[in-house]
C-alpha positions as CSV (number, residue, x, y, z in Angstrom):
1,M,-76.6,-20.6,43.9
2,E,-73.2,-21.3,42.5
3,E,-71.2,-24.3,43.6
4,E,-68.1,-23.7,45.6
5,V,-64.8,-24.4,43.8
6,T,-62.9,-27.2,45.5
7,L,-59.3,-26.9,46.6
8,E,-58.3,-29.4,43.9
9,E,-60.0,-27.3,41.2
10,L,-58.3,-24.2,42.5
11,K,-54.9,-25.9,42.4
12,E,-55.5,-27.1,38.9
13,A,-56.5,-23.6,37.7
14,L,-53.5,-22.1,39.4
15,D,-51.1,-24.5,37.8
16,D,-52.7,-23.8,34.4
17,W,-52.5,-20.1,34.9
18,K,-48.9,-20.3,36.2
19,D,-47.6,-22.1,33.1
20,K,-49.3,-19.6,30.7
21,F,-48.2,-16.6,32.7
22,E,-44.6,-17.8,32.8
23,L,-44.6,-18.3,29.0
24,I,-46.0,-14.7,28.5
25,S,-43.6,-13.1,31.0
26,S,-40.6,-14.9,29.5
27,K,-41.5,-13.5,26.0
28,W,-42.4,-10.0,27.2
29,P,-40.5,-9.5,30.5
30,D,-40.9,-5.7,30.3
31,A,-44.6,-5.7,29.9
32,S,-46.8,-4.8,32.9
33,I,-49.0,-7.5,34.4
34,E,-52.0,-5.8,32.8
35,D,-50.4,-5.9,29.4
36,Q,-49.3,-9.5,29.9
37,I,-52.9,-10.4,30.7
38,K,-54.1,-8.7,27.5
39,I,-51.4,-10.6,25.5
40,L,-52.5,-13.9,27.1
41,G,-56.1,-13.2,26.2
42,F,-55.2,-12.3,22.6
43,L,-53.0,-15.4,22.2
44,E,-55.6,-17.7,23.7
45,D,-58.2,-16.4,21.2
46,K,-55.7,-16.8,18.4
47,A,-54.9,-20.4,19.5
48,K,-58.6,-21.3,19.6
49,K,-59.1,-20.0,16.0
50,I,-56.1,-21.9,14.8
51,K,-57.3,-25.1,16.5
52,E,-60.8,-24.6,15.0
53,N,-59.4,-24.0,11.5
54,K,-57.4,-27.3,11.7
55,K,-60.6,-29.3,12.3
56,L,-61.8,-31.2,9.3
57,P,-65.4,-30.7,8.1
58,M,-67.6,-33.6,9.1
59,G,-67.8,-36.2,6.3
60,F,-64.9,-34.8,4.3
61,K,-62.0,-36.5,6.0
62,D,-61.6,-39.2,3.2
63,I,-61.7,-36.5,0.5
64,L,-59.3,-34.1,2.2
65,Q,-56.9,-36.7,3.6
66,P,-56.9,-39.9,1.4
67,D,-55.0,-42.9,2.8
């Protein structure tokens, strides 16, 4: 059985979604809600890939970024 989402968790998710949705709708105001959701999904995937690519391989920090 799944745990119920608390009111606080719901508010946090709503705030997070609201900020992302406002960003997308400000950049693509003429896009339908469905298209904005697709754009958001694409951008979140792209952001995750960029973040992952910026991570340094374990043990190579000193070689790649000397002091």
